[in-house]
N, C-alpha and C positions, 0 to 999 in steps of 0.2 A: 648622513641623514639617519636619524634613529627610526627604524621601521621594524623594530622587534615585535614579535607577535605573542599575544596571549592565546589561551585556548578558545575555541569557538563555543559560544552560547548560541544566540541568534545572530545571523550574519546579514550584512547589507550588501546588495549589489544591484546593478541594473545597467542599462545602456542608454545612451542618448547620442544620436548622430545629429550634430547641431550645425547651423549655419555660422560662418565666421565672417566678420567684417574684414574685407580684403583691403590692405593698405599698400600703397606704393612704397616699397622699402627695399633696401639692399639685404638680401637673405643669403646666408651662407650656403655653400654647396654641401654635398654629402660628406666630403672629407673634412671640411672645417667644422661642420655642424655636429657630426657624430664621431669625430675622432680625427686627429691629425697625425703628422709625423713626429719626429723626435725633437724638433726645435721647440723652444719655449714659446707658447702662444702669445701673440700680440694682444694687448689689453685695450678695452674700449676707453674712450675719453672719460674724464671725471664727471660724475653725475651733478649737474647744476641744481642747486637747492635754493628756492626762494624763501629766505629766512623770515619766519613769522608772517608769511603771506600765504593766502589761499586763493584758489582759482575764482574767477569772476562768477561762475555759476553757483557758488556756495551762497546760502541765504544770508541776509544781513545779520541775523541773530547768532550766526556762528562766532561772531566776536565775543559773545558771552561765554561760549564754550572755552575759547582760548583763555579768557580772563579767569574763568573758574579753574582751569588747569594750573595757572600760576600760583594759586593758593593751596595746592595739594602736596606741597613738599618736594616736588621734583622727582617723584618715585613712580615706578610702574613695575608690576609683577606679572610675568607671563609663564603659564604652565604649558609646556609644549613637548613634542616629540622630535624637535628639529635641532640639528647640530649647531654648535657655536659658529662654525665657519659659514654656515648658511645665514645665521643671524647677523654676523658682523657688519656687513655693509648696510643692512636695514636699520640696525640700531644706531650705527654711526650717522647715517643721514637723517634719521628721525631726531636725534639729539642736536644735529646741526640746525634743523628747521626750528625746533623749539628748545633753545639752549638752556632753559631753566630745568629741563628734565635731565637731571645729572645721574640718576641711579635707576637703571633698567636691569632687572633680573629676569633672564629667560633660561629656565632650567631645561634639562633634556631627559624626559621620562619615557617609559614604554608608551606605545600608542594608546592603549586602553587605560594605562595608569593615570593619564592626565585627568580623566573623569573620575576614576576611583578615588584619587587623592582629594579632589575638590569636594566630592560628595561626603567623604569621611570628615573633612575639616568643617564643612557646613553643619554636619550633624552634631559636632561637638563644640559649637559656639562661634563659628565663622572662619572664613578662609582669607588669606592674604592675596589670593589670585584676582587679578583684574581682567586678564585676557586668557582665553583657551585656544590652543592651536594643535590640531592633530589631523592625520589622514586616516584614522581608524573609522571607516564609514559606519559600520554597525554601531560602534560606541557613540558616535555623534547622533545617530538616529534614535537610539535608545535614550540618551541623555536629553537631547533637545526636544524629543517628542513628549516629554513631561512638562506640565505647566510650571512657570516661574523658575526655570532653570537658566534662562538667559535674559539679559537686559534687552528690551525692545528698542531697536535702533534702525533707522532708515538712513543709510549713508548718502550724502549728496553726490558721491562718485558713481552711484548706480547708473545714472543717465549716460555716462561715458563708457560703460562696460558692456561686454557681450551679455546676451540674455541668460546665460548659464552662470553668471557671477554669483548669484545668491542660490546656494545649494539647498538651503532650508530656510524657513523664517528666522531671521536674525543670525544666520550662519552664512558667511561669505567665503568665497574661494580666495585663498591667499596665493596659491600657485597651482599650476596645472601640470602635474608631474608625469611624464611619459614612461611606459614600460618598454624596455628595449630587448633586443637579442645582443648578447655580448659574447665575444669569442677571442681566443688566443691566436694571433695571426701566424705564429711560428708553427703551430700545430694544425691549423685549419686554414689552408691557403685560400680557399674559395669562401667569399663572404655569403652567409645565409641571409637572404633578404626577406624571408617570410618563414612562418612556422611550417607551412606546407612545403616550402623549398628545403628547409632543414630536415623534414621528415623524409623527403625523397633521398637526400644525401645519406641518411641513416639506413634506409632500405637497401641502398647499394653496397654499404659496408658496415653492417651492424656490429661486427667485432671491434672495429675501430672506436665506436662510440659507447660500448658497454661500460656502464657506470661512470661515464665521462661527460654526461650532460647534467646540468643542474637546473632546477626550477624552484619556485617558492612552495613552502609547506602550506597546503590548503587547510590544515588544522589550526592555522592562525588567521587572524582577521585580515591582515594585508594580503596574504596569499589567496585566501578564499575570494576576496572581493575582486582582485584583478583577474583571477583565473576564470571565475564564473562570468564576469563581464565579457571576456573574450568568447566564451562558448555561447553565450546568449546572443552575441552580435553576429555570429557566423554559424549557421546550422551544420556546416561541414567541418567545423573545428575539430570534432572528435576523431575524424579520420586521421588528421596529423597527430593528435595526441596519442592515439592508439599505437602509433609507430614510435613516438618519442618517450613516453612515460615508462615503458618496460626497461629502458636503458638509462633512466634518469634517477638522480638522488635529490631529495628535497633538502633545502636549507631554510633557516628561519630569518635570515637577514641578507639584504643586498650587499652589505659590507663583506660578510663572509664569502658570498658568492664571487665578488670581484677579486678578492684576495686569492681564492683557489683557482680561478680562471687564469689570473696573471701568473701564478706559480706553476700552471700546467697540470694541476690535479684534475681540472675539468677542461675540455676542449671548448665548450660552449655552454651558455645558459640562456634561458628565455624568461621573460617577465622580470628583468633586472631593472630596478628603478634608476632612471637617468641621473638623479641628483648625486648619489654616491659614485656613480660610474664615470661621470664626466671628468672629475679630477684624475682618475686612474688613466683614462685615455690620454690626457694631456701630459702626464708624467711618465708614461710607459715607454717612450721612445718608439712608438708604433707597434708595440707588442700586443696591446689590448685595444680592441675596437668595439664600437657599438653601432647598431643600425635600428631604425624604426621598422617594425614588421609591416610589410606591404599588405598583408591579409588581415590587418587589424592591429592598430597601435592603441593600447588601453591607456587612457589618461586618468590618473587618480587625483581628484581635487584635494587640496590641503585646506581644511576648514578653519575658520577664524570667527570667534564670537566673544562677547563681553559678559562677564558674570553678573547676576542680578544685583548683588550687593558689593560691587567692586569698590575697594577702599579709595580708589582714585578714578572716579567715573568719567570726569571730563578728559583727563589724560588718556584714559582707555579709548574714548571716542576719537580723540585726535590721532591716536596710534592706528586705529582701524582705518580711518579715512586716509591716513598717510600711506598705509600698505596698499590700499586700493588705487591710490593716485598714480599719475604717470611717474612722479619722482619715486614713489615707493615701489612700484612694479619694476622700475629700472634697477633699483637696489636689490629686489628679489632675484632678478636675473643675474646680477653680478655675484650674488651669493651662491650660485649654482643650482637654484631652483628655476622653474620655468614660468616666465611672465605670460599672461594671456591678454594684456591690454593691446588693442590694435595700434596704439601710438607709441609702443615701445618697440624699437627696431632692432632686429638681430644684428650683432656685431661681435668681434672677437671677445670671447669670455662672457657673452650674454646669450641666454637661451630663451626662445619665444615659442608660443603655441603656433604662431603662423609658420614657423620653421617646420613643425611637424606636418601641418596641413600641406605645405608646399612639397614635401617629400613623399607622402603616402596618399594624398588626396583627401579632401574633406569627408568623403563617404567612408573612408577607412579609419577615421578617428572614432574611438569608442570611449565615451566619458562615463565612468562609474557613477551610478545614481546613489544619492543619499536616501535610501529607503530600506526598511527591514525585509529580510527574506524569511519566509515561514520556516520553522524548525524542520519540518519534514523535507523541505526542499534542500536545506543545508545537509541533512543526513544523507539524502540520496546522492547529492553531488559529491560530497567528500568520500562516500563509499565507492562510487564509480571511479573517481580519480585515484584514490589510494589502492584500489584493487588492480590498477594497471601498473603501478610502480614496481621497479626492480626489487626483488626480495633477496 
């Protein structure tokens, strides 16, 4: 998952402890959900796709959208910060559902670059982008907060989704990506189940952990958003951070963090994005594990919206609705991101929001808000955080 960070201008963060529709489902236990042993993981059954058919709750005029898409040349362009392995099952199943869409381009940009590129192209005569996808919260808030930046669209899937599915007007949650604690099992025998618990381990043996803890750089959009969301949700969070940060080193991507934890450069890291961490768990032979922090698991929504002058507007709407549908969310989960639809059931190789709730409790899930943070709050937070880091 591409979660590389640009520098902070104004940042977005918030919290929302939200109700979850509970479904009767087989949910994986801690070992299967957050890391297994060395055996290759069993895979879920194939995703059944109703070709060229939509659910009964879609309005009758939706047929016009489908027919309109047929005349758009079978093309769709997506500007995103999402890796190709995450996209693969989504695009596969979307093209299976609408087989005339034969050319889907989904690039992999920096989180903020998604918006910078489309704005630059629009300023010079038009952009080929149909759909925007990013989990850069502040960039979304700044971009979508201006008029005429997104196509107005009310998805017929909203009625089937949790209340937090629409993170801003015309911006929908594609996935609900959790922030984990990741650790090297050969170097850290005891699993840290919370930041407070990890802080207590550090207090007992600070020399062991010196410069061997990693967290995200809060000078980037991603790191700032998830870190401040955690501190806002728990007034006591700084007590743990004051023990951890003096021994920690920041990194700018979850990919770099997982590589260095697996290699033993770091013993442990916190606020490690689940998307890039899960494949490492599955392929590490039990050497690399992740857990959801019991004292607050931050969930970062991955936003999805349609550009106002999309070259393929009908196909873009079909795509957005597909991603939000049960079929699409099942594909989202298969690609390594986290589905949040109540009717997508956790299974081998599939990640769900309900899985997080079952492990840490609904009250300990913190969803980052799509809202701007005043500049003075950004400066104060970054200064306090960076002032605690190891030098």
